[in-house]
Every structure is written in structure tokens, then in C-alpha cells.
C-alpha positions as CSV (number, residue, x, y, z in Angstrom):
1,X,-160.9,-60.8,-78.4
2,X,-158.2,-61.7,-80.8
3,X,-155.7,-59.4,-82.5
4,X,-152.9,-57.1,-81.4
5,X,-152.5,-56.2,-77.8
6,X,-153.4,-52.6,-76.8
7,X,-150.4,-52.4,-74.6
8,X,-146.8,-53.6,-75.1
9,X,-145.9,-56.7,-73.0
10,X,-142.3,-56.8,-72.1
11,X,-140.5,-59.8,-70.6
12,X,-138.6,-59.2,-67.4
13,X,-134.9,-58.6,-68.0
14,X,-133.9,-61.8,-66.3
15,X,-136.1,-63.9,-68.7
16,X,-134.7,-62.2,-71.8
17,X,-131.1,-62.6,-70.5
18,X,-131.6,-66.3,-69.7
19,X,-133.2,-66.9,-73.1
20,X,-130.2,-65.1,-74.8
21,X,-127.7,-67.1,-72.8
22,X,-129.5,-70.4,-73.6
23,X,-129.6,-69.5,-77.3
24,X,-125.9,-68.6,-77.3
25,X,-124.9,-71.8,-75.7
26,X,-127.2,-73.9,-77.9
27,X,-125.7,-72.3,-80.9
28,X,-122.1,-72.7,-79.6
29,X,-122.7,-76.4,-79.0
30,X,-124.4,-77.0,-82.4
31,X,-121.8,-75.1,-84.3
32,X,-118.9,-76.8,-82.4
33,X,-120.3,-80.3,-83.0
34,X,-120.9,-79.6,-86.7
35,X,-117.5,-77.9,-87.1
36,X,-115.6,-80.7,-85.3
37,X,-117.3,-83.5,-87.1
38,X,-116.8,-81.9,-90.5
39,X,-113.1,-81.1,-89.9
40,X,-112.2,-84.4,-88.2
41,X,-114.0,-86.6,-90.7
42,X,-112.8,-84.6,-93.7
43,X,-109.2,-84.9,-92.5
44,X,-109.6,-88.7,-91.9
45,X,-111.3,-89.2,-95.3
46,X,-109.5,-86.7,-97.6
47,X,-106.1,-86.7,-96.1
48,X,-106.1,-90.3,-95.0
49,X,-104.9,-89.8,-91.5
50,X,-105.9,-91.9,-88.5
51,X,-109.2,-90.9,-86.9
52,X,-107.6,-90.5,-83.5
53,X,-105.1,-87.9,-84.9
54,X,-107.8,-86.0,-86.7
55,X,-110.1,-86.0,-83.6
56,X,-107.2,-84.7,-81.5
57,X,-106.3,-82.0,-83.9
58,X,-109.8,-80.7,-84.4
59,X,-110.9,-81.3,-80.8
60,X,-108.1,-78.9,-79.7
61,X,-109.2,-76.4,-82.4
62,X,-112.9,-76.6,-81.5
63,X,-112.1,-76.1,-77.8
64,X,-110.1,-73.0,-78.8
65,X,-113.0,-71.7,-80.9
66,X,-115.4,-72.2,-78.1
67,X,-113.2,-70.5,-75.5
68,X,-112.3,-67.5,-77.7
69,X,-115.8,-66.9,-79.0
70,X,-117.1,-67.1,-75.4
71,X,-114.4,-64.6,-74.4
72,X,-115.5,-62.2,-77.1
73,X,-119.0,-62.5,-76.0
74,X,-118.1,-61.8,-72.3
75,X,-116.0,-58.8,-73.3
76,X,-118.7,-57.4,-75.6
77,X,-121.4,-57.9,-72.9
78,X,-119.2,-56.3,-70.2
79,X,-118.5,-53.2,-72.3
80,X,-121.9,-53.0,-74.0
81,X,-120.7,-53.4,-77.6
82,X,-124.2,-54.2,-79.0
83,X,-125.5,-50.9,-77.7
84,X,-123.0,-49.1,-79.9
85,X,-123.6,-47.5,-83.3
86,X,-122.4,-49.6,-86.2
87,X,-119.1,-47.8,-86.8
88,X,-117.8,-48.0,-83.2
89,X,-119.1,-51.6,-83.0
90,X,-117.1,-52.6,-86.1
91,X,-114.0,-50.9,-84.6
92,X,-114.3,-53.4,-81.7
93,X,-115.5,-56.5,-83.5
94,X,-113.0,-56.5,-86.3
95,X,-109.9,-56.3,-84.1
96,X,-111.4,-58.9,-81.7
97,X,-111.9,-61.3,-84.6
98,X,-108.4,-60.6,-85.9
99,X,-106.9,-61.2,-82.5
100,X,-108.7,-64.5,-81.9
101,X,-107.8,-65.6,-85.5
102,X,-104.1,-64.9,-84.9
103,X,-104.3,-66.9,-81.6
104,X,-106.0,-69.8,-83.3
105,X,-103.7,-69.6,-86.3
106,X,-100.7,-70.0,-84.0
107,X,-102.5,-72.8,-82.2
108,X,-103.2,-74.5,-85.5
109,X,-99.6,-74.4,-86.6
110,X,-98.4,-75.7,-83.2
111,X,-101.0,-78.4,-83.0
112,X,-100.4,-79.6,-86.5
113,X,-96.6,-79.7,-85.9
114,X,-97.1,-81.6,-82.7
115,X,-99.5,-84.2,-84.2
116,X,-98.4,-84.4,-87.8
117,X,-94.9,-82.9,-87.9
118,X,-96.0,-80.2,-90.4
119,X,-97.4,-76.7,-89.9
120,X,-100.5,-77.1,-92.0
121,X,-103.2,-79.6,-91.0
122,X,-103.4,-82.5,-93.5
123,X,-106.9,-81.6,-94.7
124,X,-105.8,-78.1,-95.7
125,X,-102.5,-79.4,-97.1
126,X,-104.4,-81.8,-99.3
127,X,-106.6,-79.0,-100.7
128,X,-103.6,-76.6,-101.1
129,X,-101.0,-79.1,-102.2
130,X,-100.0,-77.2,-105.3
131,X,-99.3,-74.1,-103.3
132,X,-96.1,-73.2,-101.6
133,X,-95.9,-73.6,-97.8
134,X,-96.2,-69.8,-97.4
135,X,-99.4,-69.7,-99.4
136,X,-100.8,-72.8,-97.6
137,X,-100.2,-71.0,-94.3
138,X,-101.9,-67.8,-95.7
139,X,-104.9,-69.8,-96.8
140,X,-105.0,-71.5,-93.4
141,X,-105.1,-68.1,-91.8
142,X,-107.9,-66.9,-94.1
143,X,-109.8,-70.1,-93.3
144,X,-109.6,-69.4,-89.6
145,X,-110.6,-65.8,-90.2
146,X,-113.7,-66.7,-92.1
147,X,-114.7,-69.3,-89.6
148,X,-114.5,-66.7,-86.8
149,X,-116.2,-64.1,-88.7
150,X,-119.2,-66.4,-89.3
151,X,-119.1,-67.9,-85.8
152,X,-118.9,-64.6,-83.9
153,X,-121.3,-62.7,-86.1
154,X,-123.8,-65.5,-86.2
155,X,-123.7,-65.9,-82.5
156,X,-123.9,-62.2,-81.8
157,X,-126.8,-61.5,-84.2
158,X,-128.8,-64.4,-82.9
159,X,-128.4,-63.6,-79.3
160,X,-128.8,-59.8,-79.6
């Protein structure tokens, strides 16, 4: 009566697709809220900037992350990236992450210039204050790259 089934029970494709989509969006929302809250509060607390400015800065950044990670997911689904062998998959994921990182890096610089009048967000400038501007910008780029790598890979693995 109890124990393993004698035959394999598969969910219809539409149930699996709906479940993956729901999981993806649940993760996107949770990651976005945590990321936004951590960055905005950190900037207000550590860099002593007004909450409104920090919320504006990291709200724009978070929306960019959401938009670009969703775009990567849509492209990967359309072209069947997850069905690929590891090497061809990496040849697609790595450039995609680099492209969205460069786009976000540019947005970060422009948003920080618009809100604060400096190219590095105050929270990062506070942490990197002993570095030259070039090294602060490089670390800002690496910061964005690591965030995307974690965000894209985490979302892809959990919804595969």
C-alpha cells in the first residue's frame, strides 16, 4: 500500500511551467526586496545620506536588476539554453551576465551622478574611500557582476 509507485507519475507540462514561473517570480520579488532594503538602508546608515535619496538610487537599480534578469530568463527560455550541455550554456550565460552588468554599471554611474553628483554611490564610496576613483569604479563594476552572477544563477537553478 505504501512505498514507491510502480509507474512514474509526470505532471502535465502546463503545471510544471506554471510552477517554475511562480517560483521564478517569487524568487525575483524576495531577492529584490532584500537587495533594495539592504542597499538603501546601508547607504542611509553608513554613508549618512537622506533616506529618500538612497531609496531613489537603489529603487532604480533594483528595477534595472529585475528587468534585466527577466530579459535573460526570457531569452534563455526562447532559445532553450537550459537544454544545452554545460560548455555551450556557459558560452551564453557568461556574455549575458557581462552585458547586463555593463548596462547596470552605466546606469549606476549615471544615477549616482544625477542623485549625488558623484559617479560612485555613497555606500560604495564609503567602503572604498581610500581607493582612487578608478579603483572605486572597478570595485563598483565587480560588485554589480557578483550580484548578477548570484541573481541569475540562483534564479536559473531554482527554476530549471
